[in-house]
C-alpha positions in Angstrom: 123.0 84.7 93.1 125.7 85.8 90.4 126.0 89.2 88.8 124.5 87.8 85.7 121.4 86.5 87.7 120.6 90.2 88.5 119.0 90.8 85.1 115.8 92.0 86.9 117.7 94.9 88.5 119.1 95.8 85.3 115.7 95.9 83.6 114.1 97.7 86.5 116.9 100.6 86.3 116.0 100.9 82.7 112.3 101.1 83.2 112.7 103.6 86.1 114.9 105.8 84.0 112.5 105.9 81.0 109.5 106.5 83.4 111.3 109.5 85.1 112.2 111.1 81.8 108.9 110.6 80.0 106.2 111.0 82.7 107.6 113.0 85.5 108.3 116.7 86.0 111.7 118.2 86.1 111.3 118.8 90.0 110.7 115.0 90.4 113.8 114.1 88.3 115.9 116.6 90.1 114.7 115.2 93.4 115.6 111.7 92.4 119.2 112.8 91.2 119.8 114.5 94.6 118.7 111.4 96.5 120.9 109.0 94.6 124.2 111.0 95.2 126.6 108.9 97.1 124.0 106.1 97.7 126.6 103.4 97.9 128.9 105.1 100.3 128.9 105.4 104.1 126.2 107.6 105.7 124.5 107.5 102.4 120.9 106.1 103.0 118.3 108.8 102.5 115.5 107.9 105.0 112.0 108.4 103.7 108.8 109.7 105.4 108.9 107.9 108.7 112.6 108.2 109.7 115.4 110.7 109.8 118.8 109.2 111.0 122.0 110.6 112.2 125.4 109.9 110.8 126.5 106.2 110.9 128.5 105.2 113.8 129.4 101.6 112.5 132.5 99.4 113.2 133.9 101.7 116.0 135.9 99.9 118.7 134.5 100.4 122.2 137.6 102.2 123.3 137.4 104.7 120.4 137.8 108.1 122.0 134.5 109.8 121.2 131.3 110.5 123.2 128.9 108.2 121.1 131.5 105.3 121.2 132.0 105.6 124.9 128.1 105.3 125.3 128.3 102.4 123.3 131.0 100.9 125.4 129.1 101.6 128.6 126.1 99.9 127.1 128.1 96.8 126.0 129.7 96.4 129.4 126.2 96.5 130.9 125.2 93.7 128.6 127.8 91.3 130.0 131.3 92.1 128.7 133.0 91.7 125.4 132.1 88.3 124.1 130.2 87.7 121.0 126.4 88.5 121.6 123.3 87.7 119.7 122.5 90.3 117.0 120.0 92.8 118.6 117.8 95.0 116.4 116.0 97.9 117.9 112.7 97.9 116.1 109.8 100.5 115.9 106.6 99.3 117.5 103.0 100.5 117.2 99.9 99.6 119.3 99.3 96.0 119.6 102.9 95.1 119.1 102.7 96.2 115.4 106.2 96.2 113.9 105.7 98.4 111.0 108.9 100.4 110.1 109.8 99.8 106.6 113.4 100.3 107.4 113.3 97.9 110.3 111.6 95.4 107.9 114.5 95.7 105.5 116.8 94.5 108.2 114.4 91.8 109.3 114.3 90.5 105.6 118.0 90.8 105.3 118.8 88.7 108.4 116.2 86.0 107.4 117.8 86.0 103.8 121.3 85.4 105.7 119.8 82.9 107.9 120.9 84.9 111.0 118.9 85.0 114.2 118.4 88.2 116.1 116.5 89.6 119.0 114.2 92.4 118.1 113.8 95.0 120.8 110.7 97.0 120.6 110.6 100.8 121.0 108.1 103.7 120.4 108.8 107.0 118.6 109.3 108.7 121.9 111.7 106.2 123.4 114.9 107.7 121.7 116.8 107.2 124.9 116.9 103.4 124.1 119.2 104.0 121.3 121.2 106.9 122.4 124.2 104.6 123.0 124.4 104.3 119.2 124.3 108.0 118.6 121.0 107.6 116.8 117.6 109.0 117.0 115.6 106.6 114.9 115.6 102.8 114.2 116.8 100.4 112.9 119.8 100.1 115.3 121.9 97.0 115.1 124.1 95.8 117.8 126.4 92.9 117.0 129.1 92.3 119.4 131.2 95.3 119.6 129.6 97.0 116.5 126.6 99.3 116.9 125.2 101.0 113.7 122.1 102.6 112.1 120.7 103.0 108.6 119.2 100.0 107.0 121.4 100.2 103.8 124.6 100.3 105.8 123.3 97.4 108.0 122.7 95.3 105.0 126.1 96.2 103.7 127.6 95.2 107.1 125.8 91.9 107.2 127.1 91.1 103.6 130.6 91.7 104.7 130.6 90.2 108.1 128.8 86.9 107.1 130.1 86.3 103.6 129.4 82.5 103.9 125.7 83.3 104.2 123.5 83.6 101.1 124.4 86.9 99.4 122.1 89.9 99.6 123.4 91.6 96.5 124.9 88.9 94.3 128.3 90.7 93.8 129.4 94.2 93.1 127.4 94.7 90.1 124.1 93.5 92.0 125.1 95.9 94.8 125.3 98.8 92.5 121.9 98.1 91.1 120.4 97.4 94.4 121.7 100.8 95.4 119.8 102.4 92.6 116.7 100.6 93.8 117.2 101.8 97.2 117.3 105.3 96.0 114.2 104.9 94.0 112.3 103.4 96.9 113.2 106.3 99.1 112.8 109.0 96.7 109.7 107.9 94.7 107.9 105.0 96.4 107.9 106.0 100.1 106.7 109.6 99.4 103.5 108.3 97.5 102.9 105.5 99.8 102.9 107.6 102.9 100.2 109.9 101.6 97.9 106.7 101.2 98.3 105.4 104.7 99.4 108.1 107.0 96.0 108.7 108.8 95.8 105.0 109.3 99.3 104.8 110.6 98.3 107.5 113.0 95.2 105.4 114.0 97.5 102.3 114.9 100.4 103.8 116.7 101.0 103.7 120.5 98.7 106.3 122.4 101.9 107.6 123.9 103.4 108.5 120.4 100.3 110.2 118.9 101.1 113.8 119.9 104.7 113.6 118.8 103.5 111.9 115.4 100.8 114.4 114.9 103.1 117.5 115.5 106.0 116.0 113.4 103.9 114.9 110.5 101.6 117.8 110.2 104.6 120.1 110.2 106.3 118.0 107.4 103.2 117.8 105.3 101.9 121.4 106.0 98.4 119.7 106.7 96.4 118.1 109.5 96.1 114.3 109.8 92.4 114.9 109.1 93.2 116.7 105.8 95.6 114.0 104.7 92.9 111.4 105.5 90.5 113.3 103.1 93.1 113.2 100.3 93.8 109.6 100.5 91.8 108.6 97.4 93.7 111.2 95.2 97.0 109.9 96.8 96.0 106.3 95.8 95.5 107.5 92.1 98.9 109.0 92.1 100.5 105.8 93.7 99.1 103.8 90.7 101.3 105.9 88.3 104.4 105.8 90.5 104.1 101.8 90.4 104.4 101.7 86.7 108.1 100.6 86.7 107.5 98.0 89.3 104.5 96.7 87.6 106.4 96.6 84.2 109.3 94.5 85.6 107.1 92.1 87.4 105.1 91.3 84.3 108.2 89.5 82.9 110.3 88.6 86.1 109.2 86.7 89.1 111.5 88.6 91.3 112.9 92.1 91.1 116.5 90.7 91.5 115.9 88.2 88.6 116.2 84.5 89.2 115.8 84.7 92.9 114.8 87.1 95.5 117.5 89.3 97.0 117.8 92.6 98.9 116.3 94.6 95.9 113.1 92.7 96.5 113.3 93.1 100.4 113.7 96.8 100.1 110.5 97.3 98.1 108.5 94.5 99.9 109.3 96.3 103.2 107.3 99.4 101.9 104.3 97.1 101.2 104.6 95.3 104.4 104.6 98.7 106.3 101.3 99.6 104.5 99.8 95.9 105.1 100.4 96.0 108.9 99.2 99.6 109.4 96.6 100.2 106.8 93.5 98.1 105.6 93.5 100.0 102.3 94.1 97.8 99.3 97.3 99.2 97.9 97.5 96.8 95.2 94.7 94.7 93.9 94.6 90.8 93.0 95.5 90.3 89.4 98.2 93.1 89.5 101.8 91.6 89.0 102.7 93.5 92.2 100.1 91.8 94.2 101.3 88.4 93.0 104.9 89.2 93.8 104.0 90.5 97.3 102.2 87.3 97.9 105.4 85.3 96.9 107.5 87.7 99.3 104.9 86.9 102.1 105.7 83.2 101.7 109.4 83.5 101.9 111.2 82.3 105.1 108.4 80.0 106.1 105.7 82.7 105.7 107.5 85.1 108.0 105.8 88.1 106.6 102.4 86.6 107.1 103.2 86.0 110.8 102.7 89.7 111.3 98.9 90.5 111.3 97.5 92.7 108.6 95.6 95.8 109.5 91.8 95.3 109.3 
């Protein structure tokens, strides 16, 4: 995809800007500005409601003189030496092997887009010891040869630079910049409204071993019990409808958010809807909505990969 092909991203950026300044409060606009600062640089991704990541530790050689890198070196040696290994992704897992993290889904879609195979290693919220070697407390974590890193935006950027002959995620520098804007919008606007629509149903479908942690962490974060948040779901869905206006507007005229073909901009937003689809039976978007049609097309990508993961019922 060329820079010129990213017309959808340009239109989406204009629509979001107009929406923010015409319909949202100054508080919302300030929050969005704060979350877009340095969105394209290292350690820049602002993780949303279900993840808080530590600083990025990407591209460090295994003999780098620091404790986190040394932990990676030990892990790498334990995996059989320094030859090129299959890409490995540490992936959040709920009950019944539900792979639901929107941030892990971003990486899953990016790998499929690039045509790269990977091993996905399941882990629960409370199994942070599995990714201590990468100096991370949350997923996704990528291991590729002698590189270990976290943060879905940085992983996508790494895949783009490391595998340049595979299909591009961004479509050039201009497309990357616009995708960075969409990344910030997804984190700052879409995730916060979506989580309130499905948080109680996410709680219902995580592993039993994680429920005490999830309840304590989310109730502290939202200042309400899971039960109170469940009662507020209908009101949250009404707020979501307004937040989706920019997305709905662009998809009335464009088949893909990225323009003439799907790209990482589409994968970013689709991953949020896939998170909801896998963990909640709530109808987030209805048939006939342009977003619903786009989500169906996204589910069909890569030989129907997204449909291979069971929807909540």
